[in-house]
mmCIF file of the N, C-alpha and C atoms, coordinates in Angstrom:
data_MODEL
# 
_entry.id   MODEL 
# 
loop_
_atom_site.group_PDB 
_atom_site.id 
_atom_site.type_symbol 
_atom_site.label_atom_id 
_atom_site.label_alt_id 
_atom_site.label_comp_id 
_atom_site.label_asym_id 
_atom_site.label_entity_id 
_atom_site.label_seq_id 
_atom_site.pdbx_PDB_ins_code 
_atom_site.Cartn_x 
_atom_site.Cartn_y 
_atom_site.Cartn_z 
_atom_site.occupancy 
_atom_site.B_iso_or_equiv 
_atom_site.pdbx_formal_charge 
_atom_site.auth_seq_id 
_atom_site.auth_comp_id 
_atom_site.auth_asym_id 
_atom_site.auth_atom_id 
_atom_site.pdbx_PDB_model_num 
ATOM 1   N N  . MET A 1 1  ? 0.776   -1.169  -0.126 1.00 0.00 ? 1  MET A N  1 
ATOM 2   C CA . MET A 1 1  ? 0.013   -0.050  0.055  1.00 0.00 ? 1  MET A CA 1 
ATOM 3   C C  . MET A 1 1  ? 0.933   1.284   0.041  1.00 0.00 ? 1  MET A C  1 
ATOM 4   N N  . ILE A 1 2  ? 0.433   2.313   -0.798 1.00 0.00 ? 2  ILE A N  1 
ATOM 5   C CA . ILE A 1 2  ? 1.351   3.523   -0.761 1.00 0.00 ? 2  ILE A CA 1 
ATOM 6   C C  . ILE A 1 2  ? 0.779   4.283   0.523  1.00 0.00 ? 2  ILE A C  1 
ATOM 7   N N  . VAL A 1 3  ? 1.915   4.780   1.072  1.00 0.00 ? 3  VAL A N  1 
ATOM 8   C CA . VAL A 1 3  ? 1.410   5.374   2.351  1.00 0.00 ? 3  VAL A CA 1 
ATOM 9   C C  . VAL A 1 3  ? 1.693   7.085   1.901  1.00 0.00 ? 3  VAL A C  1 
ATOM 10  N N  . CYS A 1 4  ? 3.004   7.190   1.266  1.00 0.00 ? 4  CYS A N  1 
ATOM 11  C CA . CYS A 1 4  ? 3.103   8.634   0.970  1.00 0.00 ? 4  CYS A CA 1 
ATOM 12  C C  . CYS A 1 4  ? 2.863   8.708   -0.490 1.00 0.00 ? 4  CYS A C  1 
ATOM 13  N N  . VAL A 1 5  ? 1.737   9.506   -0.988 1.00 0.00 ? 5  VAL A N  1 
ATOM 14  C CA . VAL A 1 5  ? 1.433   9.600   -2.308 1.00 0.00 ? 5  VAL A CA 1 
ATOM 15  C C  . VAL A 1 5  ? 2.380   10.506  -2.985 1.00 0.00 ? 5  VAL A C  1 
ATOM 16  N N  . CYS A 1 6  ? 2.645   11.611  -2.340 1.00 0.00 ? 6  CYS A N  1 
ATOM 17  C CA . CYS A 1 6  ? 3.649   12.736  -2.905 1.00 0.00 ? 6  CYS A CA 1 
ATOM 18  C C  . CYS A 1 6  ? 4.923   12.079  -3.296 1.00 0.00 ? 6  CYS A C  1 
ATOM 19  N N  . ASN A 1 7  ? 5.719   11.155  -2.536 1.00 0.00 ? 7  ASN A N  1 
ATOM 20  C CA . ASN A 1 7  ? 6.940   10.527  -2.986 1.00 0.00 ? 7  ASN A CA 1 
ATOM 21  C C  . ASN A 1 7  ? 6.769   9.075   -3.407 1.00 0.00 ? 7  ASN A C  1 
ATOM 22  N N  . ARG A 1 8  ? 5.613   8.661   -3.510 1.00 0.00 ? 8  ARG A N  1 
ATOM 23  C CA . ARG A 1 8  ? 5.264   7.236   -3.805 1.00 0.00 ? 8  ARG A CA 1 
ATOM 24  C C  . ARG A 1 8  ? 6.242   6.242   -2.740 1.00 0.00 ? 8  ARG A C  1 
ATOM 25  N N  . VAL A 1 9  ? 5.896   6.358   -1.686 1.00 0.00 ? 9  VAL A N  1 
ATOM 26  C CA . VAL A 1 9  ? 6.496   5.493   -0.573 1.00 0.00 ? 9  VAL A CA 1 
ATOM 27  C C  . VAL A 1 9  ? 5.602   4.406   -0.157 1.00 0.00 ? 9  VAL A C  1 
ATOM 28  N N  . SER A 1 10 ? 5.930   3.199   -0.111 1.00 0.00 ? 10 SER A N  1 
ATOM 29  C CA . SER A 1 10 ? 5.018   2.100   0.347  1.00 0.00 ? 10 SER A CA 1 
ATOM 30  C C  . SER A 1 10 ? 5.338   1.751   1.783  1.00 0.00 ? 10 SER A C  1 
ATOM 31  N N  . ASP A 1 11 ? 4.192   1.133   2.414  1.00 0.00 ? 11 ASP A N  1 
ATOM 32  C CA . ASP A 1 11 ? 4.362   0.705   3.584  1.00 0.00 ? 11 ASP A CA 1 
ATOM 33  C C  . ASP A 1 11 ? 5.407   -0.365  3.743  1.00 0.00 ? 11 ASP A C  1 
ATOM 34  N N  . ARG A 1 12 ? 5.747   -1.084  2.750  1.00 0.00 ? 12 ARG A N  1 
ATOM 35  C CA . ARG A 1 12 ? 6.772   -2.200  2.783  1.00 0.00 ? 12 ARG A CA 1 
ATOM 36  C C  . ARG A 1 12 ? 8.290   -1.576  2.786  1.00 0.00 ? 12 ARG A C  1 
ATOM 37  N N  . GLU A 1 13 ? 8.363   -0.376  2.165  1.00 0.00 ? 13 GLU A N  1 
ATOM 38  C CA . GLU A 1 13 ? 9.585   0.276   2.211  1.00 0.00 ? 13 GLU A CA 1 
ATOM 39  C C  . GLU A 1 13 ? 9.852   0.834   3.630  1.00 0.00 ? 13 GLU A C  1 
ATOM 40  N N  . ILE A 1 14 ? 8.761   1.400   4.208  1.00 0.00 ? 14 ILE A N  1 
ATOM 41  C CA . ILE A 1 14 ? 9.013   1.806   5.438  1.00 0.00 ? 14 ILE A CA 1 
ATOM 42  C C  . ILE A 1 14 ? 9.309   0.798   6.499  1.00 0.00 ? 14 ILE A C  1 
ATOM 43  N N  . VAL A 1 15 ? 8.583   -0.217  6.488  1.00 0.00 ? 15 VAL A N  1 
ATOM 44  C CA . VAL A 1 15 ? 8.673   -1.307  7.473  1.00 0.00 ? 15 VAL A CA 1 
ATOM 45  C C  . VAL A 1 15 ? 10.166  -2.056  7.188  1.00 0.00 ? 15 VAL A C  1 
ATOM 46  N N  . ARG A 1 16 ? 10.596  -2.093  5.960  1.00 0.00 ? 16 ARG A N  1 
ATOM 47  C CA . ARG A 1 16 ? 11.963  -2.523  5.796  1.00 0.00 ? 16 ARG A CA 1 
ATOM 48  C C  . ARG A 1 16 ? 13.152  -1.782  6.537  1.00 0.00 ? 16 ARG A C  1 
ATOM 49  N N  . HIS A 1 17 ? 12.735  -0.378  6.430  1.00 0.00 ? 17 HIS A N  1 
ATOM 50  C CA . HIS A 1 17 ? 13.998  0.519   6.953  1.00 0.00 ? 17 HIS A CA 1 
ATOM 51  C C  . HIS A 1 17 ? 13.793  0.467   8.478  1.00 0.00 ? 17 HIS A C  1 
ATOM 52  N N  . ALA A 1 18 ? 12.543  0.504   8.934  1.00 0.00 ? 18 ALA A N  1 
ATOM 53  C CA . ALA A 1 18 ? 12.264  0.407   10.564 1.00 0.00 ? 18 ALA A CA 1 
ATOM 54  C C  . ALA A 1 18 ? 12.803  -0.961  11.134 1.00 0.00 ? 18 ALA A C  1 
ATOM 55  N N  . HIS A 1 19 ? 12.736  -1.947  10.407 1.00 0.00 ? 19 HIS A N  1 
ATOM 56  C CA . HIS A 1 19 ? 13.285  -3.393  10.775 1.00 0.00 ? 19 HIS A CA 1 
ATOM 57  C C  . HIS A 1 19 ? 14.799  -3.366  11.122 1.00 0.00 ? 19 HIS A C  1 
ATOM 58  N N  . VAL A 1 20 ? 15.333  -2.447  10.372 1.00 0.00 ? 20 VAL A N  1 
ATOM 59  C CA . VAL A 1 20 ? 16.848  -2.526  10.608 1.00 0.00 ? 20 VAL A CA 1 
ATOM 60  C C  . VAL A 1 20 ? 17.337  -1.481  11.612 1.00 0.00 ? 20 VAL A C  1 
ATOM 61  N N  . GLY A 1 21 ? 16.370  -0.859  12.204 1.00 0.00 ? 21 GLY A N  1 
ATOM 62  C CA . GLY A 1 21 ? 16.608  0.163   13.459 1.00 0.00 ? 21 GLY A CA 1 
ATOM 63  C C  . GLY A 1 21 ? 16.579  1.556   13.051 1.00 0.00 ? 21 GLY A C  1 
ATOM 64  N N  . MET A 1 22 ? 16.141  1.944   11.958 1.00 0.00 ? 22 MET A N  1 
ATOM 65  C CA . MET A 1 22 ? 16.119  3.419   11.513 1.00 0.00 ? 22 MET A CA 1 
ATOM 66  C C  . MET A 1 22 ? 14.921  4.070   12.299 1.00 0.00 ? 22 MET A C  1 
ATOM 67  N N  . SER A 1 23 ? 14.978  5.408   12.904 1.00 0.00 ? 23 SER A N  1 
ATOM 68  C CA . SER A 1 23 ? 13.965  6.027   13.463 1.00 0.00 ? 23 SER A CA 1 
ATOM 69  C C  . SER A 1 23 ? 13.140  6.563   12.383 1.00 0.00 ? 23 SER A C  1 
ATOM 70  N N  . PHE A 1 24 ? 12.044  7.315   12.716 1.00 0.00 ? 24 PHE A N  1 
ATOM 71  C CA . PHE A 1 24 ? 11.151  8.010   11.941 1.00 0.00 ? 24 PHE A CA 1 
ATOM 72  C C  . PHE A 1 24 ? 11.896  9.038   11.171 1.00 0.00 ? 24 PHE A C  1 
ATOM 73  N N  . ASP A 1 25 ? 12.824  9.748   11.878 1.00 0.00 ? 25 ASP A N  1 
ATOM 74  C CA . ASP A 1 25 ? 13.653  10.787  11.253 1.00 0.00 ? 25 ASP A CA 1 
ATOM 75  C C  . ASP A 1 25 ? 14.517  10.301  10.294 1.00 0.00 ? 25 ASP A C  1 
ATOM 76  N N  . ASP A 1 26 ? 15.208  9.244   10.456 1.00 0.00 ? 26 ASP A N  1 
ATOM 77  C CA . ASP A 1 26 ? 16.047  8.546   9.370  1.00 0.00 ? 26 ASP A CA 1 
ATOM 78  C C  . ASP A 1 26 ? 15.256  8.007   8.260  1.00 0.00 ? 26 ASP A C  1 
ATOM 79  N N  . VAL A 1 27 ? 14.037  7.445   8.504  1.00 0.00 ? 27 VAL A N  1 
ATOM 80  C CA . VAL A 1 27 ? 13.195  7.013   7.475  1.00 0.00 ? 27 VAL A CA 1 
ATOM 81  C C  . VAL A 1 27 ? 12.753  8.219   6.555  1.00 0.00 ? 27 VAL A C  1 
ATOM 82  N N  . GLN A 1 28 ? 12.315  9.282   7.132  1.00 0.00 ? 28 GLN A N  1 
ATOM 83  C CA . GLN A 1 28 ? 11.955  10.382  6.527  1.00 0.00 ? 28 GLN A CA 1 
ATOM 84  C C  . GLN A 1 28 ? 13.096  10.920  5.563  1.00 0.00 ? 28 GLN A C  1 
ATOM 85  N N  . LEU A 1 29 ? 14.434  11.103  6.158  1.00 0.00 ? 29 LEU A N  1 
ATOM 86  C CA . LEU A 1 29 ? 15.467  11.657  5.474  1.00 0.00 ? 29 LEU A CA 1 
ATOM 87  C C  . LEU A 1 29 ? 15.743  10.696  4.202  1.00 0.00 ? 29 LEU A C  1 
ATOM 88  N N  . GLU A 1 30 ? 15.837  9.374   4.512  1.00 0.00 ? 30 GLU A N  1 
ATOM 89  C CA . GLU A 1 30 ? 15.988  8.417   3.427  1.00 0.00 ? 30 GLU A CA 1 
ATOM 90  C C  . GLU A 1 30 ? 15.083  8.303   2.286  1.00 0.00 ? 30 GLU A C  1 
ATOM 91  N N  . LEU A 1 31 ? 13.751  8.284   2.692  1.00 0.00 ? 31 LEU A N  1 
ATOM 92  C CA . LEU A 1 31 ? 12.669  7.953   1.686  1.00 0.00 ? 31 LEU A CA 1 
ATOM 93  C C  . LEU A 1 31 ? 11.965  9.273   1.376  1.00 0.00 ? 31 LEU A C  1 
ATOM 94  N N  . GLY A 1 32 ? 11.901  10.233  1.942  1.00 0.00 ? 32 GLY A N  1 
ATOM 95  C CA . GLY A 1 32 ? 11.325  11.507  1.608  1.00 0.00 ? 32 GLY A CA 1 
ATOM 96  C C  . GLY A 1 32 ? 9.858   11.432  2.265  1.00 0.00 ? 32 GLY A C  1 
ATOM 97  N N  . VAL A 1 33 ? 9.447   10.353  3.013  1.00 0.00 ? 33 VAL A N  1 
ATOM 98  C CA . VAL A 1 33 ? 8.202   10.403  3.489  1.00 0.00 ? 33 VAL A CA 1 
ATOM 99  C C  . VAL A 1 33 ? 7.751   11.569  4.549  1.00 0.00 ? 33 VAL A C  1 
ATOM 100 N N  . ALA A 1 34 ? 6.596   12.109  4.242  1.00 0.00 ? 34 ALA A N  1 
ATOM 101 C CA . ALA A 1 34 ? 6.082   13.270  5.083  1.00 0.00 ? 34 ALA A CA 1 
ATOM 102 C C  . ALA A 1 34 ? 6.916   14.492  4.919  1.00 0.00 ? 34 ALA A C  1 
ATOM 103 N N  . THR A 1 35 ? 7.350   14.576  3.661  1.00 0.00 ? 35 THR A N  1 
ATOM 104 C CA . THR A 1 35 ? 8.196   15.873  3.485  1.00 0.00 ? 35 THR A CA 1 
ATOM 105 C C  . THR A 1 35 ? 7.505   16.851  2.423  1.00 0.00 ? 35 THR A C  1 
ATOM 106 N N  . CYS A 1 36 ? 6.380   16.467  1.970  1.00 0.00 ? 36 CYS A N  1 
ATOM 107 C CA . CYS A 1 36 ? 5.655   17.409  0.997  1.00 0.00 ? 36 CYS A CA 1 
ATOM 108 C C  . CYS A 1 36 ? 4.370   17.964  1.860  1.00 0.00 ? 36 CYS A C  1 
ATOM 109 N N  . CYS A 1 37 ? 3.189   17.126  1.763  1.00 0.00 ? 37 CYS A N  1 
ATOM 110 C CA . CYS A 1 37 ? 2.090   17.721  2.233  1.00 0.00 ? 37 CYS A CA 1 
ATOM 111 C C  . CYS A 1 37 ? 1.926   17.295  3.589  1.00 0.00 ? 37 CYS A C  1 
ATOM 112 N N  . GLY A 1 38 ? 2.604   16.269  4.217  1.00 0.00 ? 38 GLY A N  1 
ATOM 113 C CA . GLY A 1 38 ? 2.565   15.799  5.392  1.00 0.00 ? 38 GLY A CA 1 
ATOM 114 C C  . GLY A 1 38 ? 1.262   14.835  5.869  1.00 0.00 ? 38 GLY A C  1 
ATOM 115 N N  . ALA A 1 39 ? 0.319   14.629  4.864  1.00 0.00 ? 39 ALA A N  1 
ATOM 116 C CA . ALA A 1 39 ? -0.702  13.925  5.208  1.00 0.00 ? 39 ALA A CA 1 
ATOM 117 C C  . ALA A 1 39 ? -0.456  12.420  5.839  1.00 0.00 ? 39 ALA A C  1 
ATOM 118 N N  . CYS A 1 40 ? 0.755   11.900  5.155  1.00 0.00 ? 40 CYS A N  1 
ATOM 119 C CA . CYS A 1 40 ? 1.042   10.572  5.705  1.00 0.00 ? 40 CYS A CA 1 
ATOM 120 C C  . CYS A 1 40 ? 1.816   10.454  6.790  1.00 0.00 ? 40 CYS A C  1 
ATOM 121 N N  . GLU A 1 41 ? 2.289   11.454  7.503  1.00 0.00 ? 41 GLU A N  1 
ATOM 122 C CA . GLU A 1 41 ? 3.052   11.562  8.609  1.00 0.00 ? 41 GLU A CA 1 
ATOM 123 C C  . GLU A 1 41 ? 2.651   10.552  9.799  1.00 0.00 ? 41 GLU A C  1 
ATOM 124 N N  . SER A 1 42 ? 1.452   10.621  10.150 1.00 0.00 ? 42 SER A N  1 
ATOM 125 C CA . SER A 1 42 ? 0.963   9.857   11.397 1.00 0.00 ? 42 SER A CA 1 
ATOM 126 C C  . SER A 1 42 ? 1.012   8.338   10.976 1.00 0.00 ? 42 SER A C  1 
ATOM 127 N N  . CYS A 1 43 ? 0.640   7.938   9.797  1.00 0.00 ? 43 CYS A N  1 
ATOM 128 C CA . CYS A 1 43 ? 0.708   6.603   9.452  1.00 0.00 ? 43 CYS A CA 1 
ATOM 129 C C  . CYS A 1 43 ? 2.101   5.997   9.296  1.00 0.00 ? 43 CYS A C  1 
ATOM 130 N N  . ALA A 1 44 ? 2.898   6.841   8.787  1.00 0.00 ? 44 ALA A N  1 
ATOM 131 C CA . ALA A 1 44 ? 4.380   6.567   8.635  1.00 0.00 ? 44 ALA A CA 1 
ATOM 132 C C  . ALA A 1 44 ? 5.000   6.407   10.100 1.00 0.00 ? 44 ALA A C  1 
ATOM 133 N N  . ARG A 1 45 ? 4.569   7.220   10.892 1.00 0.00 ? 45 ARG A N  1 
ATOM 134 C CA . ARG A 1 45 ? 5.219   7.215   12.362 1.00 0.00 ? 45 ARG A CA 1 
ATOM 135 C C  . ARG A 1 45 ? 4.738   5.960   13.184 1.00 0.00 ? 45 ARG A C  1 
ATOM 136 N N  . ASP A 1 46 ? 3.407   5.582   12.815 1.00 0.00 ? 46 ASP A N  1 
ATOM 137 C CA . ASP A 1 46 ? 2.815   4.364   13.399 1.00 0.00 ? 46 ASP A CA 1 
ATOM 138 C C  . ASP A 1 46 ? 3.502   3.193   12.827 1.00 0.00 ? 46 ASP A C  1 
ATOM 139 N N  . LEU A 1 47 ? 3.751   3.134   11.474 1.00 0.00 ? 47 LEU A N  1 
ATOM 140 C CA . LEU A 1 47 ? 4.535   2.032   10.882 1.00 0.00 ? 47 LEU A CA 1 
ATOM 141 C C  . LEU A 1 47 ? 5.907   1.868   11.637 1.00 0.00 ? 47 LEU A C  1 
ATOM 142 N N  . VAL A 1 48 ? 6.573   2.788   11.682 1.00 0.00 ? 48 VAL A N  1 
ATOM 143 C CA . VAL A 1 48 ? 7.947   2.831   12.324 1.00 0.00 ? 48 VAL A CA 1 
ATOM 144 C C  . VAL A 1 48 ? 8.056   2.352   13.798 1.00 0.00 ? 48 VAL A C  1 
ATOM 145 N N  . ALA A 1 49 ? 7.025   2.865   14.425 1.00 0.00 ? 49 ALA A N  1 
ATOM 146 C CA . ALA A 1 49 ? 6.876   2.472   15.770 1.00 0.00 ? 49 ALA A CA 1 
ATOM 147 C C  . ALA A 1 49 ? 6.494   0.953   16.034 1.00 0.00 ? 49 ALA A C  1 
ATOM 148 N N  . GLN A 1 50 ? 5.597   0.495   15.100 1.00 0.00 ? 50 GLN A N  1 
ATOM 149 C CA . GLN A 1 50 ? 5.269   -0.893  15.378 1.00 0.00 ? 50 GLN A CA 1 
ATOM 150 C C  . GLN A 1 50 ? 6.269   -1.773  14.647 1.00 0.00 ? 50 GLN A C  1 
ATOM 151 N N  . CYS A 1 51 ? 7.173   -1.379  14.021 1.00 0.00 ? 51 CYS A N  1 
ATOM 152 C CA . CYS A 1 51 ? 8.309   -2.347  13.504 1.00 0.00 ? 51 CYS A CA 1 
ATOM 153 C C  . CYS A 1 51 ? 9.654   -2.098  14.056 1.00 0.00 ? 51 CYS A C  1 
ATOM 154 N N  . SER A 1 52 ? 9.693   -1.309  15.041 1.00 0.00 ? 52 SER A N  1 
ATOM 155 C CA . SER A 1 52 ? 10.899  -0.898  15.575 1.00 0.00 ? 52 SER A CA 1 
ATOM 156 C C  . SER A 1 52 ? 11.298  -2.149  16.313 1.00 0.00 ? 52 SER A C  1 
ATOM 157 N N  . PRO A 1 53 ? 12.639  -2.570  16.257 1.00 0.00 ? 53 PRO A N  1 
ATOM 158 C CA . PRO A 1 53 ? 13.253  -3.816  17.050 1.00 0.00 ? 53 PRO A CA 1 
ATOM 159 C C  . PRO A 1 53 ? 12.990  -3.662  18.452 1.00 0.00 ? 53 PRO A C  1 
ATOM 160 N N  . ALA A 1 54 ? 12.890  -2.469  19.007 1.00 0.00 ? 54 ALA A N  1 
ATOM 161 C CA . ALA A 1 54 ? 12.774  -2.012  20.461 1.00 0.00 ? 54 ALA A CA 1 
ATOM 162 C C  . ALA A 1 54 ? 11.384  -2.362  20.839 1.00 0.00 ? 54 ALA A C  1 
ATOM 163 N N  . HIS A 1 55 ? 10.365  -2.382  19.972 1.00 0.00 ? 55 HIS A N  1 
ATOM 164 C CA . HIS A 1 55 ? 8.858   -2.492  20.324 1.00 0.00 ? 55 HIS A CA 1 
ATOM 165 C C  . HIS A 1 55 ? 8.281   -3.607  19.533 1.00 0.00 ? 55 HIS A C  1 
ATOM 166 N N  . PRO A 1 56 ? 8.684   -4.974  19.850 1.00 0.00 ? 56 PRO A N  1 
ATOM 167 C CA . PRO A 1 56 ? 7.910   -6.152  18.985 1.00 0.00 ? 56 PRO A CA 1 
ATOM 168 C C  . PRO A 1 56 ? 6.554   -6.012  19.033 1.00 0.00 ? 56 PRO A C  1 
ATOM 169 N N  . VAL A 1 57 ? 5.690   -6.292  18.211 1.00 0.00 ? 57 VAL A N  1 
ATOM 170 C CA . VAL A 1 57 ? 4.340   -6.390  18.360 1.00 0.00 ? 57 VAL A CA 1 
ATOM 171 C C  . VAL A 1 57 ? 3.742   -7.620  18.236 1.00 0.00 ? 57 VAL A C  1 
ATOM 172 N N  . ALA A 1 58 ? 4.546   -8.762  18.200 1.00 0.00 ? 58 ALA A N  1 
ATOM 173 C CA . ALA A 1 58 ? 3.907   -10.128 17.974 1.00 0.00 ? 58 ALA A CA 1 
ATOM 174 C C  . ALA A 1 58 ? 3.217   -10.661 19.280 1.00 0.00 ? 58 ALA A C  1 
ATOM 175 N N  . ALA A 1 59 ? 3.508   -10.170 20.321 1.00 0.00 ? 59 ALA A N  1 
ATOM 176 C CA . ALA A 1 59 ? 2.944   -10.548 21.594 1.00 0.00 ? 59 ALA A CA 1 
ATOM 177 C C  . ALA A 1 59 ? 1.548   -10.019 21.657 1.00 0.00 ? 59 ALA A C  1 
ATOM 178 N N  . LEU A 1 60 ? 0.707   -10.849 22.254 1.00 0.00 ? 60 LEU A N  1 
ATOM 179 C CA . LEU A 1 60 ? -0.754  -10.388 22.480 1.00 0.00 ? 60 LEU A CA 1 
ATOM 180 C C  . LEU A 1 60 ? -0.802  -9.626  23.609 1.00 0.00 ? 60 LEU A C  1 
ATOM 181 N N  . HIS A 1 61 ? -1.636  -8.695  23.598 1.00 0.00 ? 61 HIS A N  1 
ATOM 182 C CA . HIS A 1 61 ? -1.896  -7.857  24.747 1.00 0.00 ? 61 HIS A CA 1 
ATOM 183 C C  . HIS A 1 61 ? -2.884  -8.406  25.964 1.00 0.00 ? 61 HIS A C  1 
ATOM 184 N N  . ASP A 1 62 ? -3.756  -9.180  25.206 1.00 0.00 ? 62 ASP A N  1 
ATOM 185 C CA . ASP A 1 62 ? -4.723  -9.700  26.160 1.00 0.00 ? 62 ASP A CA 1 
ATOM 186 C C  . ASP A 1 62 ? -4.435  -11.342 26.203 1.00 0.00 ? 62 ASP A C  1 
ATOM 187 N N  . GLU A 1 63 ? -3.711  -11.830 27.258 1.00 0.00 ? 63 GLU A N  1 
ATOM 188 C CA . GLU A 1 63 ? -3.435  -13.282 27.371 1.00 0.00 ? 63 GLU A CA 1 
ATOM 189 C C  . GLU A 1 63 ? -4.650  -13.995 27.740 1.00 0.00 ? 63 GLU A C  1 
ATOM 190 N N  . GLY A 1 64 ? -5.645  -13.456 28.299 1.00 0.00 ? 64 GLY A N  1 
ATOM 191 C CA . GLY A 1 64 ? -7.000  -14.106 28.470 1.00 0.00 ? 64 GLY A CA 1 
ATOM 192 C C  . GLY A 1 64 ? -7.549  -14.557 27.254 1.00 0.00 ? 64 GLY A C  1 
ATOM 193 N N  . ALA A 1 65 ? -7.508  -13.932 26.214 1.00 0.00 ? 65 ALA A N  1 
ATOM 194 C CA . ALA A 1 65 ? -8.090  -14.258 24.995 1.00 0.00 ? 65 ALA A CA 1 
ATOM 195 C C  . ALA A 1 65 ? -7.250  -15.402 24.379 1.00 0.00 ? 65 ALA A C  1 
ATOM 196 N N  . VAL A 1 66 ? -6.080  -15.707 24.529 1.00 0.00 ? 66 VAL A N  1 
ATOM 197 C CA . VAL A 1 66 ? -5.326  -16.727 24.169 1.00 0.00 ? 66 VAL A CA 1 
ATOM 198 C C  . VAL A 1 66 ? -5.684  -17.870 24.992 1.00 0.00 ? 66 VAL A C  1 
ATOM 199 N N  . ARG A 1 67 ? -5.917  -17.933 26.265 1.00 0.00 ? 67 ARG A N  1 
ATOM 200 C CA . ARG A 1 67 ? -6.341  -18.936 27.210 1.00 0.00 ? 67 ARG A CA 1 
ATOM 201 C C  . ARG A 1 67 ? -7.685  -19.389 26.674 1.00 0.00 ? 67 ARG A C  1 
ATOM 202 N N  . SER A 1 68 ? -8.494  -18.377 26.512 1.00 0.00 ? 68 SER A N  1 
ATOM 203 C CA . SER A 1 68 ? -9.855  -18.815 26.032 1.00 0.00 ? 68 SER A CA 1 
ATOM 204 C C  . SER A 1 68 ? -9.948  -19.520 24.672 1.00 0.00 ? 68 SER A C  1 
ATOM 205 N N  . VAL A 1 69 ? -9.293  -19.092 23.810 1.00 0.00 ? 69 VAL A N  1 
ATOM 206 C CA . VAL A 1 69 ? -9.083  -19.849 22.398 1.00 0.00 ? 69 VAL A CA 1 
ATOM 207 C C  . VAL A 1 69 ? -8.638  -21.198 22.791 1.00 0.00 ? 69 VAL A C  1 
ATOM 208 N N  . ARG A 1 70 ? -7.586  -21.388 23.567 1.00 0.00 ? 70 ARG A N  1 
ATOM 209 C CA . ARG A 1 70 ? -6.939  -22.640 23.754 1.00 0.00 ? 70 ARG A CA 1 
ATOM 210 C C  . ARG A 1 70 ? -8.004  -23.478 24.455 1.00 0.00 ? 70 ARG A C  1 
ATOM 211 N N  . GLY A 1 71 ? -8.581  -22.749 25.405 1.00 0.00 ? 71 GLY A N  1 
ATOM 212 C CA . GLY A 1 71 ? -9.666  -23.830 26.159 1.00 0.00 ? 71 GLY A CA 1 
ATOM 213 C C  . GLY A 1 71 ? -10.758 -24.109 25.161 1.00 0.00 ? 71 GLY A C  1 
ATOM 214 N N  . ASP A 1 72 ? -11.384 -23.405 24.422 1.00 0.00 ? 72 ASP A N  1 
ATOM 215 C CA . ASP A 1 72 ? -12.374 -23.666 23.471 1.00 0.00 ? 72 ASP A CA 1 
ATOM 216 C C  . ASP A 1 72 ? -11.888 -24.721 22.494 1.00 0.00 ? 72 ASP A C  1 
ATOM 217 N N  . ALA A 1 73 ? -10.700 -24.692 21.916 1.00 0.00 ? 73 ALA A N  1 
ATOM 218 C CA . ALA A 1 73 ? -10.018 -25.846 21.126 1.00 0.00 ? 73 ALA A CA 1 
ATOM 219 C C  . ALA A 1 73 ? -10.098 -27.105 21.783 1.00 0.00 ? 73 ALA A C  1 
ATOM 220 N N  . ALA A 1 74 ? -9.590  -27.232 23.109 1.00 0.00 ? 74 ALA A N  1 
ATOM 221 C CA . ALA A 1 74 ? -9.425  -28.293 23.673 1.00 0.00 ? 74 ALA A CA 1 
ATOM 222 C C  . ALA A 1 74 ? -10.845 -28.930 24.019 1.00 0.00 ? 74 ALA A C  1 
ATOM 223 N N  . ALA A 1 75 ? -11.874 -28.004 24.340 1.00 0.00 ? 75 ALA A N  1 
ATOM 224 C CA . ALA A 1 75 ? -13.210 -28.583 24.540 1.00 0.00 ? 75 ALA A CA 1 
ATOM 225 C C  . ALA A 1 75 ? -13.958 -29.003 23.336 1.00 0.00 ? 75 ALA A C  1 
ATOM 226 N N  . ASN A 1 76 ? -13.444 -28.661 22.297 1.00 0.00 ? 76 ASN A N  1 
ATOM 227 C CA . ASN A 1 76 ? -14.257 -28.963 20.941 1.00 0.00 ? 76 ASN A CA 1 
ATOM 228 C C  . ASN A 1 76 ? -13.142 -29.933 20.030 1.00 0.00 ? 76 ASN A C  1 
ATOM 229 N N  . GLY A 1 77 ? -12.363 -30.606 20.766 1.00 0.00 ? 77 GLY A N  1 
ATOM 230 C CA . GLY A 1 77 ? -11.490 -31.718 20.025 1.00 0.00 ? 77 GLY A CA 1 
ATOM 231 C C  . GLY A 1 77 ? -10.463 -31.000 19.129 1.00 0.00 ? 77 GLY A C  1 
ATOM 232 N N  . GLY A 1 78 ? -10.084 -29.786 19.362 1.00 0.00 ? 78 GLY A N  1 
ATOM 233 C CA . GLY A 1 78 ? -9.134  -29.185 18.591 1.00 0.00 ? 78 GLY A CA 1 
ATOM 234 C C  . GLY A 1 78 ? -9.738  -28.052 17.591 1.00 0.00 ? 78 GLY A C  1 
ATOM 235 N N  . VAL A 1 79 ? -11.079 -28.032 17.617 1.00 0.00 ? 79 VAL A N  1 
ATOM 236 C CA . VAL A 1 79 ? -11.627 -27.121 16.577 1.00 0.00 ? 79 VAL A CA 1 
ATOM 237 C C  . VAL A 1 79 ? -12.134 -25.856 17.154 1.00 0.00 ? 79 VAL A C  1 
ATOM 238 N N  . VAL A 1 80 ? -11.866 -24.651 16.721 1.00 0.00 ? 80 VAL A N  1 
ATOM 239 C CA . VAL A 1 80 ? -12.103 -23.424 17.485 1.00 0.00 ? 80 VAL A CA 1 
ATOM 240 C C  . VAL A 1 80 ? -13.435 -23.113 16.728 1.00 0.00 ? 80 VAL A C  1 
# 
């Protein structure tokens, strides 16, 4: 998906740069995201924050939901 229409920067490009540890400012300088109209800045910042090595998002915030799903699967013979 294109995040920055002005500079044709995709979410994949932003994520790739964020995964190697670049900050939003680094990504902005490197790709030119949020340097023209600024409409994409909040989306680009969110992507960088979500993909930062310091803030992994793979963990679930509600562990109760995980237990509930596992419990339902066990009760239904492995089918949720």
